[in-house]
N, CA and C atoms as an extended XYZ file, in Angstrom:
582
Properties=species:S:1:pos:R:3:atomname:S:1:resname:S:1:resid:I:1 pbc="F F F"
N       -26.627      -33.743        4.469 N   UNK     1
C       -26.999      -34.957        5.158 CA  UNK     1
C       -26.090      -35.210        6.357 C   UNK     1
N       -24.795      -34.960        6.180 N   UNK     2
C       -23.860      -35.176        7.276 CA  UNK     2
C       -24.202      -34.266        8.445 C   UNK     2
N       -24.511      -33.011        8.157 N   UNK     3
C       -24.839      -32.084        9.230 CA  UNK     3
C       -26.121      -32.487        9.939 C   UNK     3
N       -27.093      -33.009        9.199 N   UNK     4
C       -28.319      -33.485        9.816 CA  UNK     4
C       -28.038      -34.640       10.765 C   UNK     4
N       -27.115      -35.508       10.367 N   UNK     5
C       -26.739      -36.637       11.216 CA  UNK     5
C       -26.210      -36.126       12.552 C   UNK     5
N       -25.301      -35.166       12.509 N   UNK     6
C       -24.705      -34.642       13.726 CA  UNK     6
C       -25.754      -33.901       14.542 C   UNK     6
N       -26.577      -33.072       13.895 N   UNK     7
C       -27.608      -32.330       14.620 CA  UNK     7
C       -28.591      -33.258       15.309 C   UNK     7
N       -29.027      -34.306       14.617 N   UNK     8
C       -29.974      -35.226       15.246 CA  UNK     8
C       -29.307      -36.006       16.365 C   UNK     8
N       -28.024      -36.307       16.210 N   UNK     9
C       -27.316      -37.022       17.267 CA  UNK     9
C       -27.194      -36.154       18.513 C   UNK     9
N       -26.980      -34.860       18.336 N   UNK    10
C       -26.807      -33.964       19.478 CA  UNK    10
C       -28.042      -33.913       20.356 C   UNK    10
N       -29.187      -34.192       19.797 N   UNK    11
C       -30.415      -34.126       20.563 CA  UNK    11
C       -30.555      -35.303       21.523 C   UNK    11
N       -29.952      -36.428       21.202 N   UNK    12
C       -30.215      -37.597       22.022 CA  UNK    12
C       -28.987      -38.421       22.396 C   UNK    12
N       -27.840      -38.074       21.908 N   UNK    13
C       -26.688      -38.927       22.096 CA  UNK    13
C       -25.959      -38.681       23.412 C   UNK    13
N       -25.395      -39.730       23.907 N   UNK    14
C       -24.587      -39.667       25.110 CA  UNK    14
C       -23.393      -38.733       24.913 C   UNK    14
N       -22.901      -38.628       23.701 N   UNK    15
C       -21.701      -37.846       23.431 CA  UNK    15
C       -21.866      -36.355       23.605 C   UNK    15
N       -23.070      -35.869       23.790 N   UNK    16
C       -23.292      -34.425       23.844 CA  UNK    16
C       -23.921      -33.919       25.137 C   UNK    16
N       -24.407      -34.781       25.990 N   UNK    17
C       -25.153      -34.325       27.166 CA  UNK    17
C       -24.268      -33.525       28.129 C   UNK    17
N       -23.036      -33.953       28.335 N   UNK    18
C       -22.118      -33.228       29.222 CA  UNK    18
C       -21.899      -31.810       28.716 C   UNK    18
N       -21.587      -31.705       27.434 N   UNK    19
C       -21.331      -30.405       26.817 CA  UNK    19
C       -22.583      -29.531       26.867 C   UNK    19
N       -23.735      -30.111       26.598 N   UNK    20
C       -24.987      -29.351       26.615 CA  UNK    20
C       -25.260      -28.777       28.003 C   UNK    20
N       -24.995      -29.537       29.041 N   UNK    21
C       -25.207      -29.052       30.405 CA  UNK    21
C       -24.251      -27.907       30.732 C   UNK    21
N       -22.996      -28.034       30.316 N   UNK    22
C       -22.037      -26.946       30.542 CA  UNK    22
C       -22.475      -25.671       29.837 C   UNK    22
N       -22.888      -25.792       28.583 N   UNK    23
C       -23.331      -24.618       27.825 CA  UNK    23
C       -24.589      -24.012       28.433 C   UNK    23
N       -25.511      -24.833       28.865 N   UNK    24
C       -26.738      -24.324       29.479 CA  UNK    24
C       -26.410      -23.537       30.751 C   UNK    24
N       -25.530      -24.071       31.569 N   UNK    25
C       -25.138      -23.373       32.792 CA  UNK    25
C       -24.447      -22.047       32.486 C   UNK    25
N       -23.585      -22.043       31.473 N   UNK    26
C       -22.911      -20.799       31.085 CA  UNK    26
C       -23.913      -19.751       30.609 C   UNK    26
N       -24.887      -20.168       29.817 N   UNK    27
C       -25.891      -19.225       29.316 CA  UNK    27
C       -26.779      -18.682       30.429 C   UNK    27
N       -27.140      -19.557       31.358 N   UNK    28
C       -27.950      -19.102       32.490 CA  UNK    28
C       -27.166      -18.062       33.290 C   UNK    28
N       -25.909      -18.370       33.579 N   UNK    29
C       -25.073      -17.435       34.344 CA  UNK    29
C       -24.929      -16.109       33.608 C   UNK    29
N       -24.676      -16.149       32.311 N   UNK    30
C       -24.503      -14.898       31.565 CA  UNK    30
C       -25.816      -14.113       31.459 C   UNK    30
N       -26.952      -14.808       31.437 N   UNK    31
C       -28.231      -14.096       31.369 CA  UNK    31
C       -28.516      -13.328       32.669 C   UNK    31
N       -27.866      -13.735       33.754 N   UNK    32
C       -27.965      -13.020       35.024 CA  UNK    32
C       -26.708      -12.195       35.287 C   UNK    32
N       -26.007      -11.841       34.206 N   UNK    33
C       -24.776      -11.027       34.277 CA  UNK    33
C       -23.734      -11.620       35.224 C   UNK    33
N       -23.695      -12.950       35.271 N   UNK    34
C       -22.737      -13.702       36.087 CA  UNK    34
C       -22.776      -13.334       37.570 C   UNK    34
N       -23.935      -12.939       38.049 N   UNK    35
C       -24.107      -12.634       39.473 CA  UNK    35
C       -24.721      -13.864       40.140 C   UNK    35
N       -23.861      -14.583       40.844 N   UNK    36
C       -24.233      -15.889       41.385 CA  UNK    36
C       -25.475      -15.854       42.270 C   UNK    36
N       -25.651      -14.817       43.044 N   UNK    37
C       -26.809      -14.758       43.937 CA  UNK    37
C       -28.127      -14.759       43.158 C   UNK    37
N       -28.097      -14.327       41.892 N   UNK    38
C       -29.317      -14.278       41.081 CA  UNK    38
C       -29.642      -15.625       40.417 C   UNK    38
N       -28.615      -16.395       40.086 N   UNK    39
C       -28.878      -17.670       39.398 CA  UNK    39
C       -28.626      -18.898       40.267 C   UNK    39
N       -28.231      -18.687       41.488 N   UNK    40
C       -27.904      -19.813       42.380 CA  UNK    40
C       -29.073      -20.780       42.545 C   UNK    40
N       -30.287      -20.263       42.721 N   UNK    41
C       -31.468      -21.115       42.888 CA  UNK    41
C       -31.725      -21.966       41.644 C   UNK    41
N       -31.549      -21.365       40.471 N   UNK    42
C       -31.735      -22.117       39.218 CA  UNK    42
C       -30.737      -23.263       39.126 C   UNK    42
N       -29.492      -22.983       39.501 N   UNK    43
C       -28.465      -24.023       39.444 CA  UNK    43
C       -28.771      -25.153       40.427 C   UNK    43
N       -29.331      -24.833       41.566 N   UNK    44
C       -29.680      -25.874       42.542 CA  UNK    44
C       -30.726      -26.826       41.970 C   UNK    44
N       -31.706      -26.273       41.271 N   UNK    45
C       -32.747      -27.100       40.643 CA  UNK    45
C       -32.133      -27.980       39.560 C   UNK    45
N       -31.315      -27.381       38.716 N   UNK    46
C       -30.662      -28.118       37.620 CA  UNK    46
C       -29.748      -29.197       38.191 C   UNK    46
N       -28.948      -28.829       39.190 N   UNK    47
C       -28.003      -29.788       39.769 CA  UNK    47
C       -28.716      -30.967       40.427 C   UNK    47
N       -29.847      -30.690       41.045 N   UNK    48
C       -30.605      -31.776       41.674 CA  UNK    48
C       -30.990      -32.827       40.633 C   UNK    48
N       -31.492      -32.385       39.502 N   UNK    49
C       -31.882      -33.308       38.434 CA  UNK    49
C       -30.642      -33.946       37.789 C   UNK    49
N       -29.629      -33.138       37.553 N   UNK    50
C       -28.403      -33.595       36.911 CA  UNK    50
C       -27.753      -34.707       37.726 C   UNK    50
N       -27.607      -34.507       39.021 N   UNK    51
C       -26.899      -35.491       39.832 CA  UNK    51
C       -27.716      -36.735       40.138 C   UNK    51
N       -29.036      -36.636       40.146 N   UNK    52
C       -29.807      -37.842       40.459 CA  UNK    52
C       -30.128      -38.667       39.213 C   UNK    52
N       -30.127      -38.067       38.019 N   UNK    53
C       -30.524      -38.827       36.841 CA  UNK    53
C       -29.494      -38.830       35.713 C   UNK    53
N       -28.903      -37.704       35.435 N   UNK    54
C       -28.096      -37.588       34.212 CA  UNK    54
C       -26.596      -37.654       34.434 C   UNK    54
N       -26.143      -37.523       35.635 N   UNK    55
C       -24.718      -37.462       35.890 CA  UNK    55
C       -24.178      -38.861       36.145 C   UNK    55
N       -23.867      -39.550       35.067 N   UNK    56
C       -23.399      -40.932       35.158 CA  UNK    56
C       -22.038      -41.065       34.481 C   UNK    56
N       -21.332      -42.115       34.839 N   UNK    57
C       -20.024      -42.356       34.218 CA  UNK    57
C       -20.124      -42.443       32.699 C   UNK    57
N       -21.188      -43.055       32.199 N   UNK    58
C       -21.346      -43.198       30.749 CA  UNK    58
C       -21.393      -41.848       30.039 C   UNK    58
N       -22.003      -40.850       30.669 N   UNK    59
C       -22.052      -39.517       30.061 CA  UNK    59
C       -20.647      -38.921       29.958 C   UNK    59
N       -19.852      -39.112       30.998 N   UNK    60
C       -18.481      -38.605       30.998 CA  UNK    60
C       -17.648      -39.303       29.929 C   UNK    60
N       -17.798      -40.612       29.821 N   UNK    61
C       -17.045      -41.375       28.824 CA  UNK    61
C       -17.440      -40.963       27.416 C   UNK    61
N       -18.721      -40.784       27.196 N   UNK    62
C       -19.192      -40.385       25.873 CA  UNK    62
C       -18.649      -39.011       25.506 C   UNK    62
N       -18.569      -38.123       26.468 N   UNK    63
C       -17.981      -36.804       26.220 CA  UNK    63
C       -16.514      -36.953       25.834 C   UNK    63
N       -15.814      -37.788       26.555 N   UNK    64
C       -14.386      -38.019       26.305 CA  UNK    64
C       -14.147      -38.641       24.924 C   UNK    64
N       -14.992      -39.572       24.533 N   UNK    65
C       -14.805      -40.290       23.268 CA  UNK    65
C       -15.432      -39.580       22.061 C   UNK    65
N       -16.083      -38.465       22.275 N   UNK    66
C       -16.659      -37.696       21.175 CA  UNK    66
C       -15.550      -36.832       20.576 C   UNK    66
N       -15.052      -37.183       19.395 N   UNK    67
C       -13.903      -36.463       18.841 CA  UNK    67
C       -14.186      -34.996       18.550 C   UNK    67
N       -15.424      -34.669       18.219 N   UNK    68
C       -15.778      -33.280       17.946 CA  UNK    68
C       -15.647      -32.396       19.171 C   UNK    68
N       -15.807      -32.971       20.352 N   UNK    69
C       -15.677      -32.216       21.593 CA  UNK    69
C       -14.290      -32.386       22.209 C   UNK    69
N       -13.798      -33.609       22.217 N   UNK    70
C       -12.530      -33.905       22.895 CA  UNK    70
C       -11.365      -33.109       22.317 C   UNK    70
N       -11.202      -33.141       21.024 N   UNK    71
C       -10.042      -32.495       20.417 CA  UNK    71
C       -10.136      -30.966       20.460 C   UNK    71
N       -11.309      -30.422       20.720 N   UNK    72
C       -11.458      -28.977       20.857 CA  UNK    72
C       -11.299      -28.511       22.293 C   UNK    72
N       -11.233      -29.448       23.229 N   UNK    73
C       -11.124      -29.096       24.638 CA  UNK    73
C       -10.302      -30.157       25.358 C   UNK    73
N        -9.004      -30.081       25.218 N   UNK    74
C        -8.120      -31.079       25.823 CA  UNK    74
C        -8.073      -30.986       27.342 C   UNK    74
N        -8.644      -29.942       27.921 N   UNK    75
C        -8.640      -29.829       29.384 CA  UNK    75
C        -9.461      -30.935       30.036 C   UNK    75
N       -10.243      -31.652       29.224 N   UNK    76
C       -11.010      -32.780       29.749 CA  UNK    76
C       -10.072      -33.824       30.366 C   UNK    76
N        -8.833      -33.846       29.913 N   UNK    77
C        -7.826      -34.764       30.472 CA  UNK    77
C        -7.553      -34.480       31.945 C   UNK    77
N        -7.774      -33.226       32.352 N   UNK    78
C        -7.508      -32.832       33.734 CA  UNK    78
C        -8.739      -32.947       34.618 C   UNK    78
N        -9.845      -33.363       34.057 N   UNK    79
C       -11.087      -33.497       34.810 CA  UNK    79
C       -11.133      -34.894       35.427 C   UNK    79
N       -10.878      -34.960       36.725 N   UNK    80
C       -10.790      -36.267       37.390 CA  UNK    80
C       -12.110      -37.023       37.336 C   UNK    80
N       -13.222      -36.299       37.322 N   UNK    81
C       -14.543      -36.927       37.238 CA  UNK    81
C       -14.702      -37.690       35.917 C   UNK    81
N       -14.266      -37.071       34.824 N   UNK    82
C       -14.361      -37.700       33.501 CA  UNK    82
C       -13.428      -38.906       33.419 C   UNK    82
N       -12.207      -38.738       33.879 N   UNK    83
C       -11.220      -39.829       33.806 CA  UNK    83
C       -11.627      -40.987       34.713 C   UNK    83
N       -12.147      -40.685       35.887 N   UNK    84
C       -12.632      -41.739       36.788 CA  UNK    84
C       -13.787      -42.495       36.139 C   UNK    84
N       -14.697      -41.763       35.509 N   UNK    85
C       -15.819      -42.387       34.796 CA  UNK    85
C       -15.336      -43.257       33.652 C   UNK    85
N       -14.330      -42.769       32.929 N   UNK    86
C       -13.745      -43.532       31.823 CA  UNK    86
C       -13.184      -44.862       32.316 C   UNK    86
N       -12.400      -44.812       33.355 N   UNK    87
C       -11.783      -46.031       33.891 CA  UNK    87
C       -12.855      -46.997       34.400 C   UNK    87
N       -13.854      -46.460       35.088 N   UNK    88
C       -14.928      -47.317       35.618 CA  UNK    88
C       -15.701      -47.991       34.489 C   UNK    88
N       -16.003      -47.242       33.426 N   UNK    89
C       -16.771      -47.820       32.314 CA  UNK    89
C       -15.956      -48.828       31.515 C   UNK    89
N       -14.673      -48.558       31.363 N   UNK    90
C       -13.827      -49.538       30.675 CA  UNK    90
C       -13.864      -50.850       31.447 C   UNK    90
N       -13.761      -50.759       32.766 N   UNK    91
C       -13.803      -51.958       33.604 CA  UNK    91
C       -15.148      -52.676       33.483 C   UNK    91
N       -16.254      -51.910       33.544 N   UNK    92
C       -17.592      -52.516       33.536 CA  UNK    92
C       -17.979      -53.087       32.175 C   UNK    92
N       -17.589      -52.412       31.099 N   UNK    93
C       -18.062      -52.809       29.773 CA  UNK    93
C       -17.106      -53.729       29.013 C   UNK    93
N       -15.911      -53.928       29.525 N   UNK    94
C       -14.967      -54.818       28.854 CA  UNK    94
C       -15.351      -56.264       29.107 C   UNK    94
N       -15.266      -57.059       28.068 N   UNK    95
C       -15.632      -58.467       28.198 CA  UNK    95
C       -14.565      -59.280       28.909 C   UNK    95
N       -13.319      -58.813       28.812 N   UNK    96
C       -12.238      -59.550       29.453 CA  UNK    96
C       -11.170      -58.578       29.933 C   UNK    96
N       -10.300      -59.071       30.765 N   UNK    97
C        -9.187      -58.257       31.249 CA  UNK    97
C        -8.257      -57.895       30.092 C   UNK    97
N        -8.153      -58.785       29.121 N   UNK    98
C        -7.330      -58.525       27.934 CA  UNK    98
C        -7.892      -57.348       27.127 C   UNK    98
N        -9.215      -57.315       26.945 N   UNK    99
C        -9.840      -56.189       26.242 CA  UNK    99
C        -9.644      -54.881       27.002 C   UNK    99
N        -9.768      -54.962       28.317 N   UNK   100
C        -9.572      -53.779       29.159 CA  UNK   100
C        -8.156      -53.225       28.970 C   UNK   100
N        -7.182      -54.112       28.946 N   UNK   101
C        -5.791      -53.718       28.739 CA  UNK   101
C        -5.598      -53.103       27.348 C   UNK   101
N        -6.213      -53.703       26.321 N   UNK   102
C        -6.107      -53.178       24.955 CA  UNK   102
C        -6.695      -51.768       24.845 C   UNK   102
N        -7.808      -51.544       25.534 N   UNK   103
C        -8.436      -50.214       25.494 CA  UNK   103
C        -7.520      -49.189       26.154 C   UNK   103
N        -6.989      -49.522       27.324 N   UNK   104
C        -6.084      -48.596       28.016 CA  UNK   104
C        -4.823      -48.335       27.197 C   UNK   104
N        -4.351      -49.337       26.490 N   UNK   105
C        -3.166      -49.185       25.645 CA  UNK   105
C        -3.459      -48.308       24.431 C   UNK   105
N        -4.690      -48.351       23.935 N   UNK   106
C        -5.064      -47.590       22.744 CA  UNK   106
C        -5.406      -46.131       23.037 C   UNK   106
N        -5.753      -45.811       24.268 N   UNK   107
C        -6.152      -44.439       24.609 CA  UNK   107
C        -5.097      -43.384       24.263 C   UNK   107
N        -3.794      -43.638       24.518 N   UNK   108
C        -2.803      -42.619       24.128 CA  UNK   108
C        -2.759      -42.358       22.610 C   UNK   108
N        -3.096      -43.353       21.819 N   UNK   109
C        -3.131      -43.169       20.365 CA  UNK   109
C        -4.266      -42.211       20.004 C   UNK   109
N        -5.409      -42.385       20.643 N   UNK   110
C        -6.550      -41.486       20.439 CA  UNK   110
C        -6.225      -40.086       20.953 C   UNK   110
N        -5.700      -40.004       22.179 N   UNK   111
C        -5.379      -38.702       22.780 CA  UNK   111
C        -4.382      -37.922       21.932 C   UNK   111
N        -3.390      -38.611       21.414 N   UNK   112
C        -2.348      -37.947       20.628 CA  UNK   112
C        -2.695      -37.780       19.168 C   UNK   112
N        -3.886      -38.203       18.774 N   UNK   113
C        -4.322      -38.145       17.366 CA  UNK   113
C        -3.260      -38.764       16.461 C   UNK   113
N        -2.794      -39.933       16.854 N   UNK   114
C        -1.765      -40.632       16.093 CA  UNK   114
C        -2.403      -41.536       15.047 C   UNK   114
N        -1.643      -41.899       14.053 N   UNK   115
C        -2.115      -42.805       13.015 CA  UNK   115
C        -3.306      -42.234       12.270 C   UNK   115
N        -4.314      -43.045       12.045 N   UNK   116
C        -5.497      -42.637       11.285 CA  UNK   116
C        -6.220      -41.474       11.976 C   UNK   116
N        -6.166      -41.421       13.308 N   UNK   117
C        -6.844      -40.352       14.043 CA  UNK   117
C        -6.326      -38.968       13.652 C   UNK   117
N        -5.078      -38.913       13.182 N   UNK   118
C        -4.472      -37.627       12.887 CA  UNK   118
C        -4.449      -37.236       11.423 C   UNK   118
N        -4.965      -38.091       10.529 N   UNK   119
C        -4.941      -37.704        9.112 CA  UNK   119
C        -5.891      -36.523        8.890 C   UNK   119
N        -5.569      -35.683        7.923 N   UNK   120
C        -6.383      -34.468        7.714 CA  UNK   120
C        -7.890      -34.722        7.557 C   UNK   120
N        -8.278      -35.760        6.835 N   UNK   121
C        -9.704      -36.014        6.645 CA  UNK   121
C       -10.373      -36.401        7.961 C   UNK   121
N        -9.697      -37.211        8.770 N   UNK   122
C       -10.250      -37.593       10.074 CA  UNK   122
C       -10.425      -36.353       10.949 C   UNK   122
N        -9.487      -35.427       10.875 N   UNK   123
C        -9.593      -34.181       11.641 CA  UNK   123
C       -10.778      -33.349       11.171 C   UNK   123
N       -10.954      -33.241        9.862 N   UNK   124
C       -12.074      -32.452        9.338 CA  UNK   124
C       -13.419      -33.073        9.688 C   UNK   124
N       -13.470      -34.397        9.711 N   UNK   125
C       -14.738      -35.091        9.928 CA  UNK   125
C       -15.140      -35.197       11.407 C   UNK   125
N       -14.266      -34.780       12.314 N   UNK   126
C       -14.568      -34.861       13.753 CA  UNK   126
C       -15.893      -34.191       14.106 C   UNK   126
N       -16.149      -33.050       13.502 N   UNK   127
C       -17.380      -32.332       13.841 CA  UNK   127
C       -18.445      -32.464       12.761 C   UNK   127
N       -18.150      -33.193       11.700 N   UNK   128
C       -19.122      -33.340       10.625 CA  UNK   128
C       -19.897      -34.649       10.702 C   UNK   128
N       -19.251      -35.695       11.187 N   UNK   129
C       -19.916      -36.997       11.337 CA  UNK   129
C       -20.415      -37.154       12.763 C   UNK   129
N       -21.395      -38.006       12.933 N   UNK   130
C       -21.770      -38.356       14.301 CA  UNK   130
C       -20.562      -39.043       14.926 C   UNK   130
N       -20.440      -38.959       16.222 N   UNK   131
C       -19.257      -39.507       16.886 CA  UNK   131
C       -19.114      -41.018       16.675 C   UNK   131
N       -20.222      -41.749       16.714 N   UNK   132
C       -20.151      -43.202       16.486 CA  UNK   132
C       -19.729      -43.495       15.041 C   UNK   132
N       -20.251      -42.731       14.102 N   UNK   133
C       -19.880      -42.913       12.688 CA  UNK   133
C       -18.400      -42.591       12.484 C   UNK   133
N       -17.917      -41.559       13.153 N   UNK   134
C       -16.498      -41.197       13.056 CA  UNK   134
C       -15.631      -42.362       13.527 C   UNK   134
N       -16.015      -42.969       14.644 N   UNK   135
C       -15.250      -44.108       15.146 CA  UNK   135
C       -15.317      -45.286       14.181 C   UNK   135
N       -16.466      -45.491       13.555 N   UNK   136
C       -16.579      -46.585       12.579 CA  UNK   136
C       -15.616      -46.375       11.422 C   UNK   136
N       -15.478      -45.141       10.988 N   UNK   137
C       -14.621      -44.858        9.837 CA  UNK   137
C       -13.149      -44.753       10.178 C   UNK   137
N       -12.818      -44.201       11.331 N   UNK   138
C       -11.413      -43.887       11.614 CA  UNK   138
C       -10.821      -44.624       12.811 C   UNK   138
N       -11.540      -45.548       13.414 N   UNK   139
C       -11.042      -46.236       14.598 CA  UNK   139
C       -10.356      -47.557       14.347 C   UNK   139
N       -10.101      -47.894       13.087 N   UNK   140
C        -9.587      -49.235       12.769 CA  UNK   140
C        -8.200      -49.532       13.321 C   UNK   140
N        -7.403      -48.508       13.615 N   UNK   141
C        -6.066      -48.776       14.154 CA  UNK   141
C        -6.122      -49.187       15.632 C   UNK   141
N        -7.264      -48.978       16.271 N   UNK   142
C        -7.468      -49.393       17.668 CA  UNK   142
C        -8.802      -50.130       17.757 C   UNK   142
N        -8.868      -51.365       17.242 N   UNK   143
C       -10.154      -52.063       17.109 CA  UNK   143
C       -10.928      -52.274       18.416 C   UNK   143
N       -10.259      -52.557       19.501 N   UNK   144
C       -10.965      -52.786       20.760 CA  UNK   144
C       -11.521      -51.471       21.305 C   UNK   144
N       -10.736      -50.401       21.216 N   UNK   145
C       -11.217      -49.079       21.627 CA  UNK   145
C       -12.351      -48.623       20.713 C   UNK   145
N       -12.238      -48.920       19.428 N   UNK   146
C       -13.295      -48.577       18.466 CA  UNK   146
C       -14.612      -49.241       18.866 C   UNK   146
N       -14.566      -50.521       19.165 N   UNK   147
C       -15.769      -51.266       19.555 CA  UNK   147
C       -16.370      -50.681       20.837 C   UNK   147
N       -15.508      -50.371       21.801 N   UNK   148
C       -15.945      -49.777       23.059 CA  UNK   148
C       -16.583      -48.406       22.820 C   UNK   148
N       -15.933      -47.577       22.018 N   UNK   149
C       -16.425      -46.224       21.733 CA  UNK   149
C       -17.783      -46.272       21.038 C   UNK   149
N       -17.919      -47.136       20.060 N   UNK   150
C       -19.191      -47.246       19.332 CA  UNK   150
C       -20.293      -47.728       20.271 C   UNK   150
N       -19.955      -48.665       21.160 N   UNK   151
C       -20.945      -49.173       22.126 CA  UNK   151
C       -21.464      -48.035       23.002 C   UNK   151
N       -20.562      -47.208       23.500 N   UNK   152
C       -20.949      -46.099       24.382 CA  UNK   152
C       -21.654      -44.999       23.606 C   UNK   152
N       -21.084      -44.609       22.474 N   UNK   153
C       -21.609      -43.465       21.728 CA  UNK   153
C       -22.912      -43.766       20.992 C   UNK   153
N       -23.258      -45.016       20.867 N   UNK   154
C       -24.515      -45.377       20.209 CA  UNK   154
C       -25.700      -45.374       21.170 C   UNK   154
N       -25.427      -45.205       22.447 N   UNK   155
C       -26.492      -45.129       23.444 CA  UNK   155
C       -27.203      -43.783       23.342 C   UNK   155
N       -28.459      -43.755       23.737 N   UNK   156
C       -29.183      -42.489       23.757 CA  UNK   156
C       -29.471      -42.092       25.193 C   UNK   156
N       -29.803      -40.846       25.375 N   UNK   157
C       -30.100      -40.327       26.717 CA  UNK   157
C       -31.586      -40.343       27.011 C   UNK   157
N       -32.338      -40.926       26.147 N   UNK   158
C       -33.789      -40.870       26.277 CA  UNK   158
C       -34.358      -42.277       26.387 C   UNK   158
N       -35.466      -42.388       27.080 N   UNK   159
C       -36.141      -43.676       27.179 CA  UNK   159
C       -37.358      -43.726       26.260 C   UNK   159
N       -37.461      -42.768       25.345 N   UNK   160
C       -38.649      -42.702       24.492 CA  UNK   160
C       -38.818      -43.965       23.638 C   UNK   160
N       -37.718      -44.569       23.199 N   UNK   161
C       -37.818      -45.815       22.445 CA  UNK   161
C       -38.449      -46.919       23.264 C   UNK   161
N       -38.074      -46.999       24.535 N   UNK   162
C       -38.669      -47.993       25.434 CA  UNK   162
C       -40.142      -47.697       25.660 C   UNK   162
N       -40.461      -46.427       25.824 N   UNK   163
C       -41.860      -46.041       26.044 CA  UNK   163
C       -42.729      -46.463       24.857 C   UNK   163
N       -42.227      -46.223       23.638 N   UNK   164
C       -42.974      -46.638       22.442 CA  UNK   164
C       -43.140      -48.148       22.420 C   UNK   164
N       -42.082      -48.857       22.756 N   UNK   165
C       -42.115      -50.312       22.767 CA  UNK   165
C       -43.141      -50.821       23.782 C   UNK   165
N       -43.151      -50.254       24.975 N   UNK   166
C       -44.111      -50.669       25.992 CA  UNK   166
C       -45.534      -50.379       25.540 C   UNK   166
N       -45.714      -49.257       24.878 N   UNK   167
C       -47.036      -48.886       24.386 CA  UNK   167
C       -47.536      -49.913       23.362 C   UNK   167
N       -46.643      -50.333       22.462 N   UNK   168
C       -47.004      -51.340       21.454 CA  UNK   168
C       -47.380      -52.650       22.143 C   UNK   168
N       -46.583      -53.096       23.109 N   UNK   169
C       -46.875      -54.347       23.802 CA  UNK   169
C       -48.162      -54.248       24.607 C   UNK   169
N       -48.447      -53.067       25.140 N   UNK   170
C       -49.690      -52.874       25.876 CA  UNK   170
C       -50.897      -53.060       24.958 C   UNK   170
N       -50.778      -52.593       23.714 N   UNK   171
C       -51.860      -52.761       22.746 CA  UNK   171
C       -52.017      -54.224       22.336 C   UNK   171
N       -50.910      -54.919       22.218 N   UNK   172
C       -50.943      -56.313       21.763 CA  UNK   172
C       -51.359      -57.283       22.874 C   UNK   172
N       -50.925      -57.023       24.075 N   UNK   173
C       -51.179      -57.947       25.177 CA  UNK   173
C       -52.429      -57.493       25.935 C   UNK   173
N       -53.549      -57.697       25.316 N   UNK   174
C       -54.834      -57.297       25.909 CA  UNK   174
C       -55.491      -58.513       26.568 C   UNK   174
N       -56.695      -58.324       27.085 N   UNK   175
C       -57.405      -59.447       27.707 CA  UNK   175
C       -57.686      -60.549       26.697 C   UNK   175
N       -57.925      -60.161       25.449 N   UNK   176
C       -58.185      -61.159       24.408 CA  UNK   176
C       -56.924      -61.943       24.056 C   UNK   176
N       -55.789      -61.275       24.146 N   UNK   177
C       -54.548      -61.900       23.673 CA  UNK   177
C       -53.573      -62.212       24.802 C   UNK   177
N       -54.024      -62.423       25.987 N   UNK   178
C       -53.093      -62.618       27.090 CA  UNK   178
C       -52.449      -64.004       27.118 C   UNK   178
N       -52.859      -64.878       26.230 N   UNK   179
C       -52.266      -66.223       26.192 CA  UNK   179
C       -51.242      -66.382       25.082 C   UNK   179
N       -50.867      -65.294       24.448 N   UNK   180
C       -49.876      -65.367       23.375 CA  UNK   180
C       -48.542      -65.842       23.934 C   UNK   180
N       -47.885      -66.690       23.181 N   UNK   181
C       -46.551      -67.124       23.566 CA  UNK   181
C       -45.611      -65.934       23.438 C   UNK   181
N       -44.521      -65.985       24.179 N   UNK   182
C       -43.556      -64.897       24.185 CA  UNK   182
C       -43.047      -64.589       22.784 C   UNK   182
N       -42.677      -65.624       22.021 N   UNK   183
C       -42.135      -65.428       20.670 CA  UNK   183
C       -43.166      -64.754       19.768 C   UNK   183
N       -44.400      -65.195       19.818 N   UNK   184
C       -45.476      -64.629       18.994 CA  UNK   184
C       -45.700      -63.157       19.362 C   UNK   184
N       -45.733      -62.883       20.644 N   UNK   185
C       -45.912      -61.513       21.113 CA  UNK   185
C       -44.751      -60.626       20.653 C   UNK   185
N       -43.557      -61.145       20.761 N   UNK   186
C       -42.368      -60.419       20.333 CA  UNK   186
C       -42.410      -60.136       18.824 C   UNK   186
N       -42.789      -61.130       18.037 N   UNK   187
C       -42.886      -60.961       16.581 CA  UNK   187
C       -43.941      -59.926       16.216 C   UNK   187
N       -45.100      -59.980       16.869 N   UNK   188
C       -46.152      -58.998       16.611 CA  UNK   188
C       -45.707      -57.586       17.005 C   UNK   188
N       -44.994      -57.487       18.108 N   UNK   189
C       -44.474      -56.196       18.541 CA  UNK   189
C       -43.492      -55.632       17.544 C   UNK   189
N       -42.640      -56.489       17.022 N   UNK   190
C       -41.669      -56.058       16.026 CA  UNK   190
C       -42.366      -55.532       14.768 C   UNK   190
N       -43.346      -56.266       14.299 N   UNK   191
C       -44.091      -55.863       13.092 CA  UNK   191
C       -44.828      -54.560       13.336 C   UNK   191
N       -45.493      -54.450       14.449 N   UNK   192
C       -46.268      -53.235       14.764 CA  UNK   192
C       -45.354      -52.036       14.956 C   UNK   192
N       -44.220      -52.229       15.597 N   UNK   193
C       -43.280      -51.139       15.880 CA  UNK   193
C       -42.641      -50.614       14.592 C   UNK   193
N       -42.296      -51.532       13.689 N   UNK   194
C       -41.645      -51.125       12.440 CA  UNK   194
C       -42.665      -50.473       11.562 C   UNK   194
């Protein structure tokens, strides 16, 4: 069950999109025997989509806060793009300057795997639990960072949930039912969606 949780999370979670893009690029390059002139056009197509839609600060932060990826690749600390995204998201998503300060103060504890982050079970569970679940279980020594991490890592990279929701509302809000009050429409949508 734990492995299913992680596998299903990898398909849609913010915590894996950065890593997935890196692996895809590596595989494409190796399939062309690492001869750039052969795969350059493919990379241009991928990069066009990546930079206009998927390359956001939130993706970088989710990669950084995913313990299964972060602790296996500490070079992410030297990636200015990831660190810049982290700082920008902390600023944007923090409710107060005090919370922002608490998150920045807690980051060295996470980076150094200190306290609960470094206990043997927490280390083993880094790649077994979904990243948000890992933070729920092992982030208690840094509560503000834990809340921030769960907020970011619980996001998905897909709009399919919204599409389903719009489809349900489209069925409910027809010519016959166009006078429904907002609350009634919302309640019907909830019932139909569930």
